[in-house]
N, C-alpha and C positions, 0 to 999 in steps of 0.2 A: 763841063765837066762828063765825060762818057761814063754810063751807066752799063755794070754787067748785067753781061743776059745769066739765069739762074744757069746752073752746071745738071742738064737733066740727061748727060752721057748713061747714069748709072740708074735713071730712075725704070723701075720694075715696067715692064711689059702689061697692057692690060688684060684682065682677067674675064677676056672672051669663050674660052676652054673650060672656066675652073669647074662647071658638074664634070667634066672629062677628067680631069687633072686625079692623080694619085694624089692619098693624101698627106707624104713625105713632101711632096709641091709644095701642097698646099700650106701645109708646116712652115715649110722653108719665105716660101713668100710672105708670110703673117709676120714668121720672124725679122725678114729682113724690112718689110713696112713698120714694125714696132722702131726698129732701131734707126732707121730714117728718120721717122719723125721724134724722137729723143731726141737725136744728132741736131736736128733744126731749131732745139729748144737748149740744148746744151751747147752749141756754139755761140752764142749771144753771153756766156759766164767764160769762154774761152776753154772750155774741159771737153776733151774729146772721148767718145763713146768708150774706149780702150782704158782712160781714166774714168769714167763715171764707175764703171766694171771694177776695179778695185778700189775707188771709193766707197763703192756701194759694200763691199764684202767689210770692210775696214769700220765702217759706221753700225755692224753689227758685232763683227770680231778683230777689234783693236789688239795688236800687238802680234800678228803671227807673221812664223817664220815667211820669208820669201821664198819658198818650195812650198809652204802651206797655201803661200797665197795664189802661187801657181795653180795647184790643184785645186785648189776652191774656182777660181778663174775659168780654170779649163783650158790655159794655156799654157805654152811651154814656158820654163824658168826663164831664159835668155827677154825672152817677150813680156815677162812682169818683169826681169832685171830692169829694163829701156824706161817701162812704164815706170816703174818705182822711181829710179831715178830721176823723168822729169817733176814728177809730182814732188819730189823732194827739192827739187830747183827752183818751183812755184809757189813752195812754203807750204805745203800742203798734210807733208807726210817727214818724220825723222827714220832713220836706219840706225840702228843701234845693235851692239852684240848683249846679252845679258849675264850678268854677273856670273861665272862660270864655265863660260860660252864661249872662245873665240871663234868658234867655224860659224856658228850659226847667225844671219841677219835678221833681226826682228824691224818689224816696219810698226808704228805708232804713228796716229794722225797728230801733227798739230792742231794749235787749238784754231788757226784760222783753216786748217781741213775738216775738225767737227763742227764748225759754225755755215761750212758749204755745204751742210746738210738740210740746214731749213732754206734754201737757195732753191738746190737742187730737187729736191726727192718732190716737192709740187708738181716739175716737169712733169716726173715721170706717173706723177697720178693722174695728171692731166689728159698726157696721150693713152693710157690705158682706159678712163673713163672715155675718152675721146675714140675708141674702139668700140664699145660695146653701146655707146648710143643708140635706143631703139630695139635692142636685143632685153631679152626678159631676163628678168633675174636667175630662172630657171634654165633658159638655154646657158646662159654663163655659166654657174654652177655644174651644170652637166659637162659643158666644154672641159672646165676646171678639173674634175672627174677623168675623165677620157685621157686629158694632157697626162696627167701623171701617173696612169696606169700603162701608157704609151711610154714613157722614159722609164720607169719601174721595170716594162718587161727587158727593154732595149739594153738597158745597164746589166739588166741581170744575164742575159745574152753576152754582154761585152766579158763579164766577168768568167763566164762558164768558158767560152771562148779562150781568153787569158790562160786557164788551169790546164788548157790545152796547149799552150805554149805560142797561141794567137794573138796578136796586138796589133792597133793600128800603128802602122809605121809613121815615120818621120818625116819631115817634107825633102828633106837631105837623102834620108834613105828609097823614097818614092824618086825623086831625081837621079840617083845611080841606077835604079832599076830602069826605069826608060833610057838613059845615054847606053845602058847597055843591051838594048833592042838593036 
């Protein structure tokens, strides 16, 4: 029986010039490395990173509407719909209308979906611990403060631009803009 070679086609490039990279690229590369490390661990439980994101939110806020879930996950409603449908097929969530509201669909964890938390959260903890091995607690706390500050400043900028009518275009809108070139 032949063994499959690992797919390294999407592996991140070596960090030869890391000291010269812009902070945004370093944050992106770190986020990508975190996601890949977690994906490698989630795969043994047949859970994708996208499903992990939805489950993680529901473990903290069970019963959100699909729209609220989309907003918290930072993805489009169609993307959330597809993920929730897949999670429902796996038996991890149930979609239901709350009494008195036939329009909104709310997503609730099933017993199996709730139980998955005990298996999956330790995987994320492992990745977090691995990522800061050998880094002082003071440096980790400083990094957290800096990343929180960066996020707050960029969110405030986005909100200010939104008040002036500027927003992030959808993928379809970008496609239309490109096709007009």
